[in-house]
C-alpha positions as CSV (number, residue, x, y, z in Angstrom):
1,M,91.8,101.8,79.7
2,L,90.3,104.6,77.7
3,R,87.2,104.6,79.9
4,R,89.3,104.8,83.0
5,S,91.3,107.7,81.6
6,A,88.1,109.5,80.7
7,V,86.8,109.0,84.2
8,L,90.1,110.3,85.6
9,A,90.1,113.3,83.3
10,T,86.5,114.1,84.3
11,A,87.4,113.9,88.0
12,L,90.4,116.2,87.5
13,T,88.2,118.7,85.7
14,V,85.6,118.7,88.5
15,L,88.4,119.0,91.1
16,A,90.0,121.9,89.3
17,A,86.6,123.7,88.9
18,A,86.0,123.2,92.6
19,F,89.4,124.5,93.5
20,A,89.0,127.5,91.3
21,F,85.6,128.2,92.9
22,A,87.2,127.9,96.4
23,L,89.9,130.4,95.4
24,A,87.4,132.8,94.0
25,S,85.3,132.5,97.1
26,V,88.1,133.5,99.5
27,P,88.3,137.2,98.6
28,A,84.5,137.4,98.4
29,A,84.3,136.1,102.0
30,R,86.9,138.5,103.2
31,A,85.2,141.4,101.5
32,A,82.0,140.5,103.3
33,A,83.6,140.9,106.7
34,P,82.3,144.1,108.4
35,V,84.5,147.0,109.3
36,R,85.1,146.9,113.0
37,I,84.9,150.4,114.6
38,M,86.0,151.1,118.2
39,A,84.9,154.3,120.0
40,L,87.6,155.0,122.6
41,G,87.5,157.5,125.4
42,D,85.9,158.4,128.7
43,S,82.4,159.2,129.9
44,I,81.8,161.5,127.0
45,T,82.1,158.4,124.8
46,G,80.5,155.9,127.0
47,S,78.0,157.2,129.6
48,P,75.7,156.7,127.7
49,G,77.5,158.3,124.7
50,C,74.3,158.6,122.6
51,W,76.3,160.3,119.9
52,R,77.5,156.8,119.1
53,A,73.8,155.6,118.7
54,L,73.1,158.6,116.4
55,L,76.2,158.0,114.4
56,W,75.4,154.3,113.9
57,Q,71.9,155.1,112.9
58,R,73.0,157.7,110.3
59,L,75.6,155.3,108.9
60,T,73.2,152.4,108.5
61,T,70.5,154.6,107.0
62,T,72.9,156.1,104.4
63,G,74.1,152.7,103.1
64,F,77.0,151.9,105.5
65,T,75.5,148.6,106.7
66,N,78.7,146.5,106.7
67,I,80.0,147.9,110.0
68,D,80.4,146.5,113.5
69,F,80.9,148.8,116.5
70,V,83.1,146.9,118.9
71,G,84.3,147.2,122.5
72,T,84.3,145.4,125.8
73,L,81.6,147.6,127.2
74,P,77.9,147.1,126.4
75,P,75.6,149.8,124.9
76,Q,73.4,151.9,127.2
77,G,69.8,153.1,126.5
78,C,69.5,155.9,123.9
79,G,65.8,155.5,123.0
80,F,66.3,153.0,120.1
81,T,68.2,149.7,119.4
82,Y,71.7,150.2,118.0
83,D,75.1,148.5,117.8
84,G,76.6,150.1,120.9
85,E,79.7,148.1,122.1
86,N,82.4,150.6,123.0
87,E,85.5,151.5,125.1
88,G,84.1,154.7,126.7
89,H,85.3,154.3,130.3
90,G,83.9,156.9,132.6
91,G,86.4,158.8,134.7
92,F,89.4,157.3,132.9
93,L,92.5,159.4,131.9
94,A,94.3,158.7,128.7
95,T,97.6,159.1,130.6
96,N,96.5,156.3,133.0
97,V,95.3,154.0,130.3
98,A,98.7,154.4,128.5
99,D,100.7,154.1,131.7
100,Q,98.8,150.9,132.8
101,N,98.8,149.3,129.4
102,Q,95.0,148.8,129.5
103,L,94.4,149.3,125.7
104,P,96.2,146.1,124.4
105,G,93.7,143.9,126.2
106,W,90.7,145.8,124.8
107,L,92.2,145.6,121.3
108,S,92.9,141.9,121.4
109,A,89.4,141.2,122.5
110,T,87.7,143.3,119.8
111,L,90.2,143.6,116.9
112,P,89.1,147.0,115.5
113,D,89.9,148.3,112.0
114,V,89.1,151.9,112.9
115,V,89.4,153.8,116.2
116,L,87.4,157.0,117.0
117,M,89.3,158.5,119.9
118,H,87.8,161.4,122.0
119,F,90.1,161.3,125.0
120,G,91.7,163.8,127.4
121,T,88.9,165.5,129.2
122,N,89.8,163.9,132.6
123,D,93.4,164.5,131.9
124,V,92.7,168.2,131.5
125,W,90.6,168.2,134.6
126,N,93.5,166.7,136.5
127,N,95.9,169.4,135.1
128,R,98.0,167.0,132.9
129,S,100.0,169.1,130.4
130,P,99.4,168.8,126.7
131,A,102.9,167.3,126.3
132,T,102.1,164.6,128.8
133,I,98.7,163.8,127.2
134,L,100.1,163.7,123.7
135,A,102.9,161.3,124.9
136,A,100.1,159.1,126.1
137,F,98.3,159.4,122.8
138,S,101.5,158.3,121.0
139,K,101.7,155.2,123.1
140,L,98.1,154.4,122.5
141,V,98.6,154.8,118.7
142,D,101.6,152.5,118.8
143,Q,99.5,149.9,120.6
144,M,96.7,150.3,118.0
145,R,99.3,149.7,115.2
146,A,100.7,146.7,117.0
147,S,97.2,145.2,117.0
148,N,96.5,146.2,113.3
149,P,99.3,147.8,111.2
150,S,96.7,149.3,108.9
151,M,94.6,150.8,111.7
152,R,92.7,154.0,110.7
153,I,92.7,156.4,113.6
154,L,90.4,159.4,114.0
155,V,91.5,161.7,116.9
156,A,89.2,164.4,118.2
157,Q,90.1,167.9,119.2
158,I,87.9,167.5,122.3
159,I,84.7,169.4,123.0
160,P,85.1,172.5,125.3
161,M,84.4,172.2,129.0
162,N,83.5,174.7,131.7
163,P,82.8,172.9,135.0
164,S,81.8,175.0,138.0
165,N,84.8,173.6,140.0
166,C,87.5,174.2,137.4
167,A,87.8,177.7,136.1
168,E,91.1,176.8,134.4
169,C,89.7,173.8,132.4
170,A,88.3,175.8,129.5
171,Q,91.7,177.2,128.6
172,R,93.5,173.9,129.2
173,V,91.2,172.3,126.6
174,V,92.2,175.1,124.2
175,A,95.9,174.4,124.8
176,L,95.5,170.6,124.3
177,N,93.5,171.1,121.1
178,Q,96.1,173.6,119.7
179,A,98.8,170.9,120.1
180,I,96.9,167.9,118.6
181,P,97.2,168.8,114.8
182,G,101.0,169.1,115.0
183,W,101.3,165.9,117.0
184,A,99.0,164.1,114.5
185,A,101.0,165.3,111.5
186,G,104.2,163.9,113.1
187,K,102.6,160.6,114.0
188,T,100.6,159.8,110.9
189,T,101.8,157.2,108.4
190,A,100.7,156.0,105.0
191,A,99.8,152.6,106.3
192,S,98.0,153.9,109.4
193,P,96.9,157.5,108.8
194,I,95.6,159.8,111.7
195,T,92.8,162.1,110.9
196,V,92.1,165.1,113.3
197,V,88.4,165.7,113.8
198,D,87.5,169.2,115.2
199,Q,84.9,168.5,117.8
200,W,85.6,171.9,119.6
201,T,84.4,174.4,117.0
202,G,80.7,175.2,117.3
203,F,80.2,173.3,120.5
204,S,78.9,175.3,123.5
205,P,79.3,174.1,127.1
206,A,76.3,176.4,128.0
207,S,73.8,175.0,125.5
208,D,75.3,171.6,124.5
209,T,76.0,170.1,127.9
210,F,74.0,169.5,131.0
211,D,76.8,170.2,133.4
212,G,79.5,172.1,131.5
213,V,81.2,168.9,130.5
214,H,78.9,166.1,129.3
215,P,76.8,166.5,126.1
216,N,73.1,166.8,126.2
217,D,70.8,165.9,123.3
218,S,72.0,168.9,121.1
219,G,75.6,168.1,122.0
220,N,75.2,164.5,121.0
221,V,73.9,165.5,117.6
222,K,76.8,167.9,117.1
223,I,79.4,165.2,118.1
224,S,77.8,162.6,115.8
225,N,77.7,165.1,112.9
226,K,81.4,165.9,113.3
227,W,82.4,162.2,113.2
228,Y,80.3,161.3,110.2
229,P,82.2,162.9,107.3
230,P,85.7,161.7,108.2
231,L,84.5,158.2,109.2
232,T,82.6,157.7,105.9
233,A,85.7,158.9,104.0
234,V,87.6,156.1,105.8
235,L,84.8,153.6,105.0
236,N,84.8,154.6,101.4
237,G,88.6,154.3,101.2
238,A,88.8,158.0,100.0
239,T,92.3,159.3,99.4
240,Q,93.4,162.7,98.3
241,P,96.7,164.2,97.4
242,P,98.3,166.1,100.3
243,D,97.5,169.8,100.6
244,T,100.8,171.8,100.7
245,Q,99.5,175.3,99.8
246,A,99.6,177.7,102.7
247,P,96.8,180.3,103.2
248,S,97.4,184.0,102.3
249,T,98.6,186.5,104.9
250,P,95.8,187.9,107.1
251,G,95.3,191.7,107.5
252,T,96.9,193.7,110.3
253,P,94.7,193.5,113.4
254,A,92.7,196.5,114.5
255,T,92.5,196.8,118.3
256,S,89.9,197.9,120.8
257,V,91.0,198.1,124.5
258,T,89.5,198.2,128.0
259,C,91.4,198.3,131.2
260,N,92.0,194.5,131.1
261,S,91.2,193.3,127.6
262,V,92.2,193.8,124.0
263,T,89.9,192.9,121.1
264,L,91.5,192.2,117.8
265,T,89.8,192.2,114.3
266,W,91.5,191.5,111.0
267,S,90.7,190.9,107.4
268,P,90.5,187.2,106.5
269,S,93.0,185.0,104.7
270,S,92.2,182.9,101.6
271,D,93.2,179.3,100.9
272,N,92.8,176.7,98.1
273,A,91.0,174.3,100.4
274,G,89.6,176.8,102.9
275,V,91.0,178.4,106.1
276,A,90.4,176.3,109.2
277,G,91.3,179.0,111.7
278,Y,93.9,181.5,113.0
279,R,96.7,181.5,115.4
280,V,96.9,184.6,117.6
281,E,100.2,185.5,119.3
282,R,100.9,188.1,122.0
283,A,104.1,189.8,123.3
284,I,104.2,192.0,126.4
285,G,106.1,195.1,125.6
286,T,109.2,194.2,123.7
287,G,109.2,190.6,124.9
288,A,108.9,187.3,122.9
289,F,105.7,186.3,121.2
290,T,103.6,183.3,122.5
291,Q,100.5,181.8,121.0
292,I,97.3,182.6,123.1
293,G,94.4,181.6,120.9
294,T,93.1,179.7,117.9
295,P,89.9,181.4,116.8
296,T,88.0,180.2,113.8
297,T,86.7,183.7,113.0
298,T,88.5,187.0,112.3
299,T,88.1,188.4,115.8
300,F,89.6,187.6,119.2
301,T,89.4,189.1,122.6
302,D,92.4,188.7,124.9
303,T,91.1,189.0,128.5
304,G,92.8,189.2,131.8
305,R,95.3,191.8,130.8
306,S,97.0,194.2,133.2
307,P,95.9,197.9,133.2
308,N,98.2,200.5,131.6
309,T,100.3,197.9,129.8
310,T,101.4,197.8,126.2
311,Y,101.0,194.6,124.2
312,R,101.9,193.5,120.7
313,Y,99.9,191.1,118.6
314,R,100.3,189.2,115.3
315,V,98.1,186.7,113.5
316,R,98.6,183.8,111.0
317,A,96.1,181.5,109.3
318,A,96.0,177.7,109.2
319,D,94.2,175.3,106.9
320,A,93.0,171.8,107.8
321,A,96.3,170.2,106.6
322,G,98.2,172.3,109.1
323,N,99.8,174.7,106.5
324,L,100.4,178.1,108.1
325,S,100.4,181.5,106.4
326,P,103.0,184.2,107.0
327,Y,102.4,186.4,110.0
328,S,100.3,189.6,109.7
329,A,101.9,192.9,110.5
330,I,102.3,193.6,114.2
331,A,99.5,195.6,116.0
332,T,100.3,197.4,119.3
333,A,97.7,198.2,122.0
334,T,97.9,199.7,125.5
335,T,95.2,198.9,128.1
336,T,93.5,201.7,130.1
337,Q,93.3,202.3,133.9
338,C,90.5,200.2,135.6
339,P,88.0,202.1,137.7
340,T,87.7,201.0,141.4
341,T,84.4,199.1,142.0
342,T,84.9,197.4,145.3
343,T,82.1,197.9,147.8
344,T,82.0,196.5,151.3
345,S,78.8,196.1,153.4
346,P,78.7,197.2,157.0
347,P,78.5,194.2,159.3
348,P,74.9,193.5,160.2
349,P,73.9,191.6,163.4
350,G,75.6,188.2,163.5
351,G,78.8,189.4,162.0
352,C,78.2,188.4,158.3
353,T,80.1,190.6,155.9
354,A,80.4,190.6,152.1
355,T,82.8,192.3,149.6
356,A,82.3,192.4,145.9
357,R,85.0,193.1,143.3
358,Q,85.4,193.0,139.5
359,T,88.0,190.4,138.5
360,N,87.8,190.6,134.7
361,S,86.0,192.3,131.9
362,W,85.6,192.2,128.1
363,P,83.2,194.0,125.7
364,G,79.7,193.7,127.1
365,H,80.6,191.5,130.0
366,V,82.1,191.6,133.5
367,Q,83.4,188.9,135.8
368,G,83.0,189.4,139.5
369,E,83.7,187.7,142.8
370,V,82.0,188.1,146.2
371,A,83.8,187.2,149.4
372,V,81.6,186.3,152.4
373,R,82.9,186.1,155.9
374,N,81.6,185.3,159.4
375,N,83.0,187.8,161.8
376,G,80.7,186.6,164.6
377,T,81.2,184.1,167.4
378,T,78.7,181.5,166.3
379,P,78.3,179.5,163.0
380,I,76.0,180.9,160.3
381,N,74.4,180.0,157.0
382,W,74.7,183.0,154.7
383,R,72.6,184.8,152.1
384,V,73.8,187.8,150.0
385,T,71.9,190.5,148.2
386,L,73.8,191.8,145.2
387,T,72.7,195.0,143.3
388,F,74.2,196.3,140.0
389,A,73.2,197.4,136.5
390,G,73.5,194.1,134.7
391,T,72.2,190.6,134.1
392,I,73.8,187.5,135.6
393,E,74.7,185.0,132.9
394,Q,76.6,182.4,134.8
395,M,77.3,181.7,138.5
396,W,79.4,179.3,140.6
397,G,79.6,178.8,144.4
398,G,76.1,180.3,144.8
399,S,72.7,180.3,143.1
400,T,69.8,182.6,142.4
401,T,66.4,182.2,140.7
402,Q,66.1,185.9,139.8
403,T,66.7,187.3,136.3
404,S,67.3,191.0,137.3
405,S,68.9,193.1,140.0
406,P,68.7,193.1,142.9
407,Y,69.7,189.4,143.2
408,T,69.3,187.3,146.2
409,I,72.2,184.8,146.2
410,N,71.8,181.6,148.2
411,N,74.7,179.5,149.3
412,E,75.5,176.0,148.0
413,S,75.3,173.0,150.3
414,W,79.1,172.7,150.4
415,N,79.9,176.3,151.3
416,G,76.8,177.5,153.2
417,N,77.8,176.9,156.8
418,L,80.6,179.2,158.0
419,G,82.1,178.9,161.4
420,P,83.4,181.9,163.4
421,G,86.1,183.6,161.4
422,A,85.5,181.4,158.3
423,S,85.0,182.7,154.8
424,T,84.0,181.6,151.3
425,T,83.5,183.1,147.8
426,F,81.2,182.8,144.9
427,G,81.7,184.1,141.4
428,F,79.6,185.2,138.4
429,I,79.7,186.5,134.8
430,A,77.2,189.2,133.9
431,V,76.1,191.1,130.8
432,V,76.7,194.8,131.4
433,S,76.8,198.2,129.7
434,G,79.4,200.7,130.8
435,T,81.0,201.1,134.2
436,V,79.7,198.7,136.9
437,N,79.3,199.5,140.6
438,F,78.3,196.7,143.0
439,T,76.3,197.1,146.2
440,V,76.4,193.9,148.3
441,T,75.0,193.0,151.7
442,C,75.1,189.8,153.7
443,T,72.7,188.3,156.2
444,P,72.5,185.0,158.0
445,A,70.1,182.7,156.2
């Protein structure tokens, strides 16, 4: 009887030890599970989205090895092996993804803990309003939290864009990015915080994309570098008390005017955590103020103004937490009269005519447009010679290989052939000094 009791006691001791070991092993196993990271967006994220490869490489070489990039789409070639699953769907609109409830399926298949969302470029291109895009963002965030109530969400203020077939897109991106911080502040929660990541500042469509929209090698490096600090803060579980201190009031703007622009310069604000940027507001005459820009420096040029018109301006500063300073004192500026610079060529044989005009200007630059028309009775392909004192910096609707005036402008394939009575235009931005006069002639190519 004593021996049987001793055996039973020994067995219970072993069982208890095994049970205790099993209990101790559960948290260790859970802790070993990698953090699942979903990159969500359009072609900027996924085609091939080599910023993801650079980000994964930097994370893993700086000690963040317990991570798993997830998505229903496979990686594409970026020159080295990397963990590249993603949800970067080329051509997709955030509004369509929300309206068609496409995200829940991707979430259930991949179960992310963190989402990096750079979305909205195609929405901007298709002229969806900021309010419509942010309503879609809200639905996507709700779906993320339904998948994981503790989802960590990083939302990008998207990179700038300047495609040749959408002159309005650049300003539409600005309008969307201006609205994102306020939306995020209202949508964030303690359990599932939203972090706004500024991918716009310091990114140049001219030097950091290959087509005005999609990042090239330098653009991919910049995007990766912008994601790295906030993502590593999430991976480290970093928390900080909220910043509630507003920046100081910026100085009264000084103004410099042309016939269609006003340049503002003001003394900077200060802030306990650093000024993130400024909000510039404009009123026409005695009208109401509206926000027109969010520069990160203490200067801003308001272009496209009407000649001989009085405008009022005021500025306030913002920090990264969204705290806003008081407004500066109001500055008043009146634009001057624009000189007339339109020149029309006499019709050469074949009936090809061209007219050049200045459509905009700002310090050191001018924007122009050339209208080409076939006044003849037979179809033509056109070529234009444009002469002026300046250097062409950017062109759309035409092309030239020359770097100094006079410029020979060749047509594009889509606007080169003009039937009788048909017309087309091409535009350009040039670096100039002083008043500009154009001389333009058109000949059949």
